[in-house]
C-alpha positions in Angstrom: 1.4 24.7 -30.0 0.2 23.7 -26.6 -1.7 20.4 -26.0 -4.0 19.8 -23.0 -4.6 16.1 -22.2 -7.7 15.6 -19.9 -8.8 12.5 -18.2 -12.1 12.3 -19.9 -14.0 14.2 -22.8 -16.2 16.1 -20.3 -13.2 17.6 -18.6 -11.6 18.6 -21.9 -14.8 20.4 -22.9 -14.8 22.4 -19.6 -11.2 23.5 -20.4 -11.9 24.3 -24.0 -15.0 26.3 -23.1 -12.8 28.6 -20.9 -10.0 28.9 -23.3 -12.5 30.0 -25.9 -12.8 29.7 -29.8 -13.5 26.0 -29.4 -14.2 23.9 -32.5 -14.5 20.0 -32.4 -12.3 17.8 -34.3 -11.8 14.1 -34.4 -10.5 13.2 -31.0 -9.7 16.7 -29.8 -10.9 20.3 -29.6 -9.2 23.1 -31.4 -9.1 26.4 -29.5 -8.7 28.9 -32.3 -6.2 31.8 -32.2 -4.7 30.4 -29.0 -2.9 27.8 -30.9 -4.1 25.3 -28.3 -5.7 21.9 -28.6 -7.5 20.0 -25.9 -7.6 16.1 -26.2 -8.6 13.5 -23.7 -8.1 10.0 -22.4 -11.0 7.6 -21.5 -9.6 6.9 -18.1 -6.6 4.6 -18.6 -5.9 4.2 -22.3 -3.0 1.7 -21.5 -3.0 -1.5 -19.6 -0.3 -3.7 -18.1 0.6 -6.7 -20.2 -0.6 -10.2 -18.8 1.9 -12.6 -17.2 1.9 -14.7 -20.4 3.8 -11.9 -22.1 6.8 -12.3 -19.7 7.3 -16.1 -19.9 8.1 -18.6 -22.6 5.4 -20.8 -24.0 1.7 -20.0 -24.2 0.7 -20.1 -20.5 2.0 -19.5 -17.0 3.2 -22.7 -15.3 3.7 -23.1 -11.6 7.4 -23.1 -12.1 7.2 -19.8 -13.8 6.0 -18.1 -10.7 6.4 -15.5 -9.4 6.4 -13.5 -12.7 8.3 -10.3 -11.9 8.9 -8.2 -15.0 12.3 -6.5 -15.6 10.9 -4.2 -18.1 7.2 -3.5 -17.7 5.1 -3.7 -20.9 2.0 -1.5 -21.6 -0.4 -1.7 -24.5 -3.6 0.1 -25.6 -6.8 -1.2 -24.1 -9.4 -2.7 -26.2 -12.0 -0.6 -28.0 -11.3 3.0 -28.9 -8.1 3.4 -26.8 -5.8 2.6 -29.8 -7.4 5.2 -32.0 -7.2 7.9 -29.2 -3.5 7.0 -28.7 -2.9 7.7 -32.3 -4.7 11.0 -32.0 -2.5 12.0 -29.1 0.6 10.9 -30.9 -0.2 13.0 -33.9 -0.9 16.1 -31.7 2.5 15.6 -29.9 4.3 15.7 -33.1 3.3 19.4 -33.5 3.4 20.3 -29.8 5.9 22.7 -28.0 4.2 22.1 -24.6 1.9 19.5 -23.1 -0.4 20.2 -20.1 -1.3 17.2 -18.0 -5.0 17.8 -17.1 -5.7 14.6 -15.5 -8.0 14.4 -12.5 -6.6 16.0 -9.3 -5.3 12.7 -7.8 -2.5 10.2 -8.1 -4.4 8.1 -10.6 -5.1 11.1 -12.8 -1.4 11.9 -12.6 -0.5 8.5 -13.8 -2.9 7.9 -16.5 -1.7 11.0 -18.5 1.9 10.6 -17.6 2.0 7.0 -18.7 0.7 8.0 -22.1 3.4 10.6 -22.5 6.1 8.1 -21.6 4.6 5.4 -23.8 4.7 7.9 -26.8 8.2 9.0 -25.9 7.4 12.7 -25.1 10.3 14.6 -23.6 9.3 18.1 -24.2 8.0 20.8 -21.8 5.1 19.5 -19.7 2.9 21.4 -17.2 0.3 20.3 -14.7 -3.2 21.7 -14.5 -4.8 21.0 -11.2 -8.6 21.2 -11.3 -10.7 20.8 -8.1 -13.8 22.0 -9.8 -15.0 22.4 -13.4 -16.9 25.7 -13.1 -15.5 28.4 -15.3 -14.0 30.5 -12.5 -12.2 27.6 -11.1 -10.9 26.5 -14.5 -9.6 30.1 -15.0 -7.9 30.2 -11.6 -6.2 26.8 -12.3 -5.0 27.9 -15.8 -3.0 30.8 -14.4 -1.5 28.7 -11.6 -0.2 25.8 -13.7 3.0 24.2 -12.3 5.8 22.2 -13.9 4.6 18.6 -14.2 7.9 17.4 -12.7 6.8 18.8 -9.4 4.2 16.1 -9.3 6.7 13.3 -9.9 6.2 11.8 -6.4 2.5 11.5 -7.1 3.1 9.7 -10.4 5.5 7.4 -8.6 3.0 6.6 -5.9 0.4 5.7 -8.4 2.8 3.7 -10.5 3.9 1.8 -7.2 0.3 1.1 -6.4 -0.3 -0.2 -10.0 2.6 -2.5 -10.0 2.0 -3.8 -6.5 -1.6 -4.6 -7.5 -0.4 -6.4 -10.6 2.4 -8.4 -8.8 0.2 -9.7 -6.0 -3.0 -9.9 -8.0 -1.6 -11.8 -11.0 1.0 -14.1 -9.2 -1.3 -14.8 -6.2 -4.3 -15.5 -8.3 -2.4 -17.9 -10.6 -0.7 -19.6 -7.7 -3.8 -20.4 -5.7 -5.7 -21.4 -8.8 -2.9 -23.8 -10.0 -2.7 -25.3 -6.4 -6.5 -25.9 -6.3 -6.7 -27.1 -9.9 -4.0 -29.7 -9.2 -6.1 -30.9 -6.2 -9.2 -31.2 -8.5 -11.0 -28.0 -7.4 -12.7 -26.5 -10.5 -12.6 -22.8 -11.4 -10.2 -20.0 -11.0 -9.6 -17.9 -7.9 -8.7 -14.2 -7.6 -6.6 -12.5 -5.0 -6.3 -8.6 -4.7 -4.1 -6.4 -2.5 -7.1 -4.4 -1.3 -9.9 -6.7 -2.6 -8.9 -9.6 -0.3 -8.6 -7.9 3.1 -12.0 -6.1 2.3 -13.5 -9.5 1.9 -11.9 -10.5 5.2 -13.8 -7.7 6.9 -17.1 -9.2 5.5 -16.2 -12.7 6.6 -15.1 -11.6 10.1 -18.5 -9.7 10.5 -20.5 -12.8 9.4 -18.7 -15.0 11.9 -19.0 -12.5 14.7 -22.8 -12.6 14.1 -22.9 -16.4 13.7 -20.8 -16.9 16.9 -22.6 -14.3 18.9 -24.2 -15.5 22.2 -26.7 -13.1 23.6 -26.3 -12.3 27.3 -28.9 -10.9 29.7 -27.7 -8.0 31.8 -29.3 -5.7 34.3 -29.5 -2.2 35.6 -31.3 -0.5 38.4 -33.2 2.7 38.0 -34.4 4.9 40.8 -37.3 7.3 40.4 -36.6 10.3 42.6 -38.8 13.2 43.7 -39.5 15.7 40.9 -39.5 13.0 38.2 -35.8 12.6 38.1 -34.7 9.1 36.8 -31.3 8.0 38.0 -29.2 4.9 37.1 -27.2 2.9 39.4 -23.3 3.4 39.2 -22.6 -0.3 39.4 -19.3 -1.2 41.2 -16.5 -2.5 39.0 -16.2 -5.7 40.9 -19.8 -6.6 39.9 -19.2 -6.1 36.2 -18.2 -8.6 33.6 -17.0 -7.1 30.3 -18.7 -3.9 31.5 -22.1 -5.6 32.2 -24.0 -6.6 35.3 -25.0 -10.3 34.7 -26.5 -11.1 38.2 -30.0 -10.1 38.3 -30.0 -10.7 42.1 -27.5 -7.8 42.7 -29.8 -5.4 40.8 -32.8 -6.6 42.7 -31.0 -6.2 46.0 -30.1 -2.7 45.1 -33.6 -1.7 44.0 -34.9 -3.0 47.4 -32.2 -1.1 49.3 -33.0 2.3 47.8 -36.8 2.1 47.5 -38.3 4.7 50.0 -34.9 5.8 51.2 -33.5 9.4 50.9 -30.9 10.2 48.3 -28.4 12.9 49.0 -27.0 15.0 46.2 -23.3 14.4 46.3 -22.5 16.5 43.3 -24.3 18.6 40.8 -22.8 20.2 37.7 -24.1 22.2 34.8 -22.0 23.2 31.9 -22.8 25.5 28.9 -21.5 24.0 25.6 -21.9 24.3 21.9 -21.3 22.2 18.9 -20.5 23.5 15.4 -21.7 22.0 12.2 -19.8 19.0 10.8 -17.0 19.5 8.3 -17.8 19.2 4.6 -17.9 15.8 3.1 -15.1 13.7 1.9 -16.0 11.0 -0.5 -16.1 8.2 2.1 -18.2 10.4 4.5 -20.6 11.1 1.6 -20.9 7.4 0.8 -21.6 6.6 4.5 -24.2 9.3 4.7 -25.8 8.3 1.3 -25.9 4.7 2.4 -27.6 5.5 5.7 -30.0 8.2 4.7 -30.6 7.4 1.0 -29.9 3.7 0.8 -27.4 4.2 -2.1 -24.5 1.9 -2.6 -20.9 3.2 -2.5 -20.7 2.8 -6.3 -23.9 4.7 -7.0 -22.9 7.5 -4.6 -19.6 7.9 -6.4 -21.3 7.9 -9.8 -23.7 10.6 -8.6 -20.9 12.7 -7.2 -19.0 12.3 -10.5 -22.0 13.4 -12.4 -22.4 16.5 -10.2 -18.7 17.3 -10.7 -18.9 17.0 -14.5 -22.0 19.1 -14.6 -20.0 21.7 -12.7 -22.5 21.7 -9.7 -20.0 20.4 -7.1 -16.3 20.2 -6.6 -14.0 17.2 -7.2 -15.5 14.1 -5.5 -12.5 11.8 -4.8 -11.2 13.7 -1.9 -10.1 12.6 1.6 -9.8 16.1 3.0 -12.8 17.8 4.6 -11.3 21.3 4.9 -11.6 24.2 2.4 -9.1 26.9 1.2 -9.8 30.3 2.9 -9.8 32.0 -0.4 -13.0 30.1 -1.4 -14.9 31.9 1.4 -15.3 35.1 -0.6 -17.7 33.3 -2.9 -20.0 32.1 -0.2 -22.6 34.8 -0.5 -23.2 34.0 -4.2 -23.4 30.3 -3.6 -25.8 30.6 -0.8 -28.0 32.7 -2.9 -28.0 30.1 -5.7 -28.8 27.5 -3.0 -31.8 29.5 -1.8 -30.3 29.7 1.7 -30.6 33.4 2.5 -31.9 34.4 6.0 -33.1 31.9 8.5 -30.0 32.1 10.6 -27.6 31.6 7.6 -24.8 34.2 7.7 -22.4 34.3 4.7 -19.9 36.1 6.9 -19.6 33.1 9.3 -16.2 31.6 9.5 -16.5 27.9 10.3 -13.3 26.0 11.3 -13.6 24.2 7.9 -12.0 27.2 6.3 -8.3 26.3 6.9 -5.9 26.5 4.0 -3.1 25.0 6.0 -5.0 21.6 6.3 -5.8 21.4 2.5 -3.3 19.2 0.6 -4.2 17.8 -2.8 -8.0 18.3 -2.5 -10.5 20.0 -0.3 -14.0 19.0 0.9 -17.0 18.4 -1.5 -19.1 21.7 -1.8 -21.4 23.4 -4.3 -19.8 25.5 -7.0 -22.6 27.9 -7.2 -23.9 26.6 -10.6 -27.7 26.2 -10.8 -28.5 22.5 -10.3 -32.1 23.0 -11.8 -30.5 23.7 -15.2 -28.3 20.6 -15.3 -30.9 17.8 -15.9 -29.5 15.7 -13.1 -30.3 12.0 -12.5 -32.4 11.1 -9.5 -29.5 9.9 -7.5 -27.4 12.9 -8.4 -30.2 15.2 -7.3 -30.5 13.4 -3.9 -26.7 13.3 -3.3 -26.7 17.0 -4.1 -29.3 17.5 -1.4 -26.7 16.1 1.1 -23.9 18.3 -0.1 -26.2 21.4 -0.2 -27.2 20.7 3.3 -23.6 20.2 4.5 -22.6 23.5 3.0 -25.4 25.6 4.3 -24.7 24.4 7.8 -21.3 25.9 7.7 -23.0 29.4 7.9 -25.5 28.6 10.6 -24.8 29.2 14.3 -23.6 26.3 16.5 -26.0 24.2 18.5 -26.0 25.5 22.1 -27.0 23.3 25.0 -26.6 22.9 28.7 -25.2 19.5 30.0 -26.3 18.7 33.6 -25.2 15.8 35.8 -26.1 14.8 39.3 -24.6 12.1 41.5 -26.8 10.8 44.4 -25.7 8.7 47.4 -28.1 6.6 49.4 -27.6 5.7 53.2 -26.3 2.2 52.2 -23.6 3.7 50.0 -25.4 3.0 46.7 -24.5 5.7 44.2 -26.8 6.7 41.2 -26.3 9.1 38.3 -28.7 11.3 36.4 -27.8 13.4 33.3 -29.7 15.6 30.9 -28.8 17.6 27.8 -31.0 20.6 27.3 -30.9 22.2 23.9 -31.1 26.0 24.3 -30.5 26.9 20.6 -30.7 24.2 17.9 -28.6 26.2 15.5 -27.4 24.2 12.5 -29.2 21.1 13.7 -32.5 22.6 12.5 -31.4 21.7 8.9 -31.8 18.1 7.8 -31.4 14.7 9.6 -28.6 13.5 11.9 -25.1 13.0 10.5 -22.7 10.3 11.6 -21.0 12.9 13.8 -24.2 13.2 15.9 -24.5 9.5 16.5 -22.6 9.7 19.9 -24.5 12.6 21.2 -26.0 11.9 24.6 -29.7 11.6 24.5 -32.0 13.4 26.9 -33.0 10.6 29.3 -34.9 12.6 31.9 -35.6 16.0 33.2 -33.0 17.2 35.6 -33.8 20.4 37.6 -31.2 22.5 39.2 -30.1 21.0 42.4 -27.9 21.9 45.3 -25.1 19.9 46.8 -26.3 18.2 50.0 -30.0 18.4 49.0 -32.0 15.3 49.8 -34.7 13.7 47.5 -36.9 10.9 48.3 -36.7 7.7 46.2 -40.3 7.1 45.2 -39.7 3.9 43.3 -37.0 1.6 42.0 -37.0 -1.1 39.3 -34.8 -3.5 37.7 -34.1 -3.0 33.9 -33.6 -6.2 32.0 -31.6 -5.9 28.8 -30.1 -8.3 26.3 -26.9 -7.8 24.2 -27.5 -7.6 20.5 -25.3 -9.1 17.7 -23.4 -6.8 15.3 -25.4 -6.1 12.2 -24.2 -7.2 8.7 -22.2 -4.6 6.7 -23.9 -2.2 4.3 -22.0 -0.1 1.9 -21.8 2.7 4.4 -20.5 0.5 7.4 -18.1 -1.4 5.2 -16.6 1.9 3.8 -16.4 3.1 7.5 -14.6 -0.3 8.4 -12.2 0.2 5.4 -11.3 3.8 6.6 -11.1 2.8 10.3 -8.8 -0.2 10.0 -6.8 1.0 13.1 -9.8 -0.1 15.2 -9.1 -3.7 14.3 -5.4 -3.5 15.2 -4.2 -4.5 18.8 -0.7 -3.1 18.7 -0.9 0.4 20.1 1.9 1.9 18.0 0.5 0.4 14.8 -3.0 1.5 15.8 -1.8 5.1 16.3 0.1 5.0 12.9 -2.8 3.7 10.9 -5.2 6.2 12.6 -3.3 9.0 10.8 -3.7 7.3 7.3 -6.5 6.6 5.0 -6.9 3.0 5.9 -7.7 0.2 3.4 -7.8 1.4 -0.1 -8.4 5.0 -1.3 -11.3 7.3 -1.7 -11.3 6.6 -5.4 -11.1 2.7 -5.1 -13.2 1.6 -2.1 -16.5 1.6 -4.0 -14.9 -0.5 -7.0 -13.5 -3.0 -4.5 -17.0 -3.8 -3.2 -18.3 -4.2 -6.7 -15.4 -6.4 -7.7 -16.0 -8.8 -4.7 -19.6 -9.1 -5.8 -18.8 -9.6 -9.5 -16.3 -12.3 -8.7 -18.8 -14.2 -6.6 -17.1 -13.6 -3.2 -19.8 -11.4 -1.8 -23.5 -10.7 -2.5 -26.1 -8.1 -1.7 -29.2 -8.9 0.3 -31.2 -5.7 0.3 -28.9 -3.0 1.7 -26.7 -5.6 3.4 -23.5 -7.1 2.0 -22.7 -10.7 2.9 -19.7 -13.0 2.0 -20.6 -16.0 -0.1 -19.5 -19.6 0.9 -16.8 -19.2 -1.8 -15.6 -15.9 -0.2 -15.3 -17.5 3.2 -13.4 -20.4 1.7 -10.9 -18.2 0.0 -10.2 -16.3 3.3 -9.8 -19.5 5.2 -7.3 -20.8 2.6 -5.3 -17.6 2.7 -5.2 -17.5 6.5 -3.8 -21.1 6.3 -1.1 -20.3 3.7 -0.3 -16.5 3.8 -2.4 -14.9 6.5 -1.0 -11.3 5.9 -2.9 -11.3 2.5 -6.2 -11.3 4.4 -5.1 -8.9 7.1 -6.6 -5.3 6.7 -3.9 -3.8 8.9 -1.1 -5.2 6.8 -2.5 -3.8 3.6 -3.3 -0.4 5.3 0.5 -0.2 6.0 1.1 -0.5 2.4 -1.4 2.3 1.7 0.6 4.3 4.3 3.8 3.6 2.4 2.3 4.8 -0.9 1.2 8.0 0.8 4.9 8.3 2.0 6.1 8.1 -1.7 3.6 10.9 -2.7 4.8 13.0 0.2 8.6 12.3 -0.5 9.0 10.5 2.8 9.6 7.1 1.0 10.9 6.0 -2.4 9.5 4.1 -5.3 12.5 1.7 -5.4 12.4 0.7 -1.8 8.6 0.1 -2.0 8.8 -2.1 -5.1 11.8 -4.1 -3.6 9.7 -4.9 -0.6 6.8 -5.9 -2.8 8.9 -8.2 -5.0 10.2 -10.0 -1.8 6.7 -10.3 -0.3 5.2 -11.6 -3.7 8.1 -14.2 -4.0 7.5 -15.5 -0.5 3.7 -15.6 -0.6 3.5 -17.1 -4.1 5.7 -20.0 -3.0 3.5 -20.5 0.1 0.3 -20.5 -2.0 1.9 -23.1 -4.3 3.3 -25.3 -1.6 0.5 -25.3 1.1 -2.2 -28.0 1.0 -5.1 -25.5 0.9 -7.9 -28.1 0.9 -8.5 -31.9 0.9 -7.9 -33.2 -2.6 -10.9 -34.0 -4.7 -11.2 -37.8 -5.3 -10.0 -38.8 -8.8 -10.8 -41.6 -11.0 -9.5 -43.1 -14.2 -10.2 -41.4 -17.5 -11.8 -43.6 -20.1 -10.5 -41.4 -22.9 -6.8 -40.9 -22.1 -6.4 -43.7 -19.6 -5.0 -41.2 -17.1 -6.0 -41.1 -13.4 -7.1 -37.5 -13.0 -10.8 -37.5 -13.9 -12.7 -35.4 -11.3 -16.3 -35.2 -10.4 -17.9 -31.8 -11.2 -21.2 -30.1 -10.9 -22.8 -28.4 -13.9 -24.6 -24.9 -13.7 -27.9 -26.8 -13.5 -26.6 -28.7 -10.4 -26.2 -32.1 -12.1 -23.0 -34.2 -11.5 -20.6 -35.0 -14.3 -16.9 -35.9 -14.7 -14.1 -34.1 -16.5 -10.4 -35.2 -17.0 -7.9 -32.6 -15.8 -5.4 -33.9 -18.4 -7.2 -34.4 -21.7 -10.3 -32.3 -20.7 -12.8 -35.0 -21.9 -16.2 -34.8 -20.1 -18.4 -37.7 -19.1 -21.9 -38.3 -17.7 -22.2 -39.5 -14.1 -23.2 -43.1 -13.8 -23.3 -44.3 -10.2 -20.6 -41.9 -9.2 -18.2 -43.0 -12.0 -17.5 -41.6 -15.5 -20.0 -42.9 -18.0 -20.9 -41.9 -21.5 -18.6 -39.3 -22.9 -20.0 -35.9 -23.8 -19.3 -34.3 -27.3 -16.9 -31.4 -27.3 -19.5 -28.6 -27.9 -16.9 -26.2 -29.4 -15.6 -28.7 -31.9 -19.1 -30.3 -32.5 -20.7 -26.9 -33.3 -17.9 -25.9 -35.5 -18.1 -29.2 -37.4 -21.8 -28.8 -37.9 -21.3 -25.3 -39.5 -18.2 -25.8 -41.5 -15.4 -28.2 -42.4 -12.2 -28.3 -40.5 -9.7 -25.9 -42.2 -6.8 -26.0 -39.8 -3.5 -27.8 -40.2 -3.5 -31.6 -40.0 -3.5 -33.3 -36.6 0.0 -34.9 -36.0 -1.7 -38.1 -34.6 -4.7 -38.9 -36.9 -3.7 -36.6 -39.8 -7.2 -35.1 -40.1 -7.7 -31.3 -40.5 -8.2 -29.5 -37.3 -10.8 -26.9 -36.0 -9.7 -23.3 -35.1 -11.2 -22.4 -31.6 -10.7 -19.8 -29.0 -10.1 -20.0 -25.2 -12.5 -18.1 -22.9 -9.9 -15.3 -22.9 -10.0 -15.1 -26.7 -6.7 -16.9 -27.4 -6.8 -18.9 -30.7 -5.9 -22.6 -30.6 -6.5 -25.7 -32.8 -8.4 -28.9 -31.7 -8.8 -32.1 -33.5 -12.4 -33.2 -33.7 -11.4 -36.9 -33.8 -8.8 -37.5 -31.2 -9.4 -34.4 -29.2 -5.8 -33.2 -29.0 -5.2 -29.4 -28.8 -2.3 -27.3 -30.0 -1.3 -23.6 -29.7 -0.6 -21.8 -33.1 3.1 -21.2 -34.0 4.3 -17.9 -32.8 5.9 -17.1 -36.2 3.2 -18.5 -38.4 -0.2 -18.7 -36.7 -1.5 -21.0 -39.6 0.9 -23.8 -38.4 0.9 -25.8 -35.2 3.1 -24.8 -32.3 3.4 -26.4 -29.0 0.8 -28.9 -27.6 -1.6 -27.7 -25.0 -0.9 -29.6 -21.9 -2.9 -29.2 -18.7 -0.3 -27.1 -16.7 -0.2 -24.6 -19.5 -3.8 -23.6 -19.4 -4.9 -20.0 -19.0 -4.4 -17.8 -16.0 -6.4 -16.8 -13.1 -8.5 -13.7 -13.3 
């Protein structure tokens, strides 16, 4: 019996359809006479245990930090995960071989392997590597399965990423939250290994815009005989940061050249051509869809995933733009399906994209040749497919051919001017669709420039000063933020580090960047304003506090180096053990800094009328009204002249009392029955409706009282 475990039901169905004889069962598909069953996960079926599982008591206290598990615990996620785990367990009991059919990336490797380890499977395991779900691609993959052990470094890289995210995310979030809660700052705070430096990019851009001081600068343009417009080659000693700030210098030059002869010092003409851009990676597709379609990174990924699962395009989460040479033989059929025959499209054309040596785990995103009209695609998927279709067809079109001309002119006073023109001779692939990012730096045609001879003289018929003003950088969009995340090397000053980061994937991965943006928005650290993404005041506050206590946590270059180290594990250049040791040391140091550093001025405290303590802090309700809450006994009071006034009723206990009598154990202080409540995270506890005391249930007998709920034991940061 052979068991395939796919990452999701749609992939399982694609595999079963090719295996044949498929009949649906509860949680799997049986493939008839082949003695094969195909089952699936729903993404990650398992999740890491929370920090509370590794410390004594009911909550994580500052003295428990950092929480570094010796043995990591996994448990089924909420919902249908537990049932599907049982289905897989029952199938494994009858299996002779398992085929890991997770998605073709490190996360796909991990989410199936972790289920097999969790269930104790030690039998024969193979790996099915799918870059596309069309039938022919699945058939090819089925006959090229490799031992799953060959992908062990990929699994270790994914596991290292998962544990590093947990170590920093959990410990850092709890540490900064405990610190601020002790100072009277309300709410919990969240830190993430990739999330936080991504927020730092947004904060930095906002401050660049806010601190931008526009500067007027000038240029001199000469109009020469024949309609030639030439610009002054400003001497370096007149420039400040590459700009001419003195208008008088530009005016003097204009006066000096007007009506004077200009001699051609140099004239060059060069024939050149430009081939079509490489196929899309996910990040390149997200940038193009943001700029041309106005789609968010999340929506673009969802559309690309829909196309993949509909077998219309290849695997979307790729960082490689090249294609295997063997895929070229199918080009004619795919182009016919795309309706791209004739019109300069040549199926025999060999673009530089076809290079097997440069393809590693994945290749560029291209159409499979399935008919998109029969797939019932969503609007976004249809528009994103248009970009992918356009990109593929361009590979089979001739290059753009142009002539680049340049002339340098010298006036009697020594002033030198330059004119340039780019003359398109054959538009080639540029006839199809709008501009790509790769075209953004193409020199625009500024003037006509006829053929000239060295030594030739032309009269200067007029001259004028061009006044310009510097413009501030624009707020980030999904596309430009993705570009910043992939181009972290541009933000690094150290030349060696810059060169190293330029070779890696930057901040985050193709699969995670979109989710990082959405996480920042969901947690209130960033917000969308139209197409733009801005940090919130809370987001700026978080970055400022981290830069004060542990600045590397908000440094995109620092996190990009970690991504580099994870890539080294996958490529067998680094080890899982060395990476985790470094992470444990870093988390230990940064957690202590986050606990010890005074992150903000303490919130003024007053005496609590209920418990007589001294830690009653002023708060603001969701409606914007002031009130007071005690950090020790949690009693809440109305605001009366800036001081705690009338006490509010405990809503949870009050509502419970209104509906039913207290049925919990007796309160140790007032001997009255207690109410059973739940925390915001769903944990049960008991509260006395009379004296307001709260206790956790006993671990052995949840009907009895356990330890008292004291302030430093409350909850964990998200």
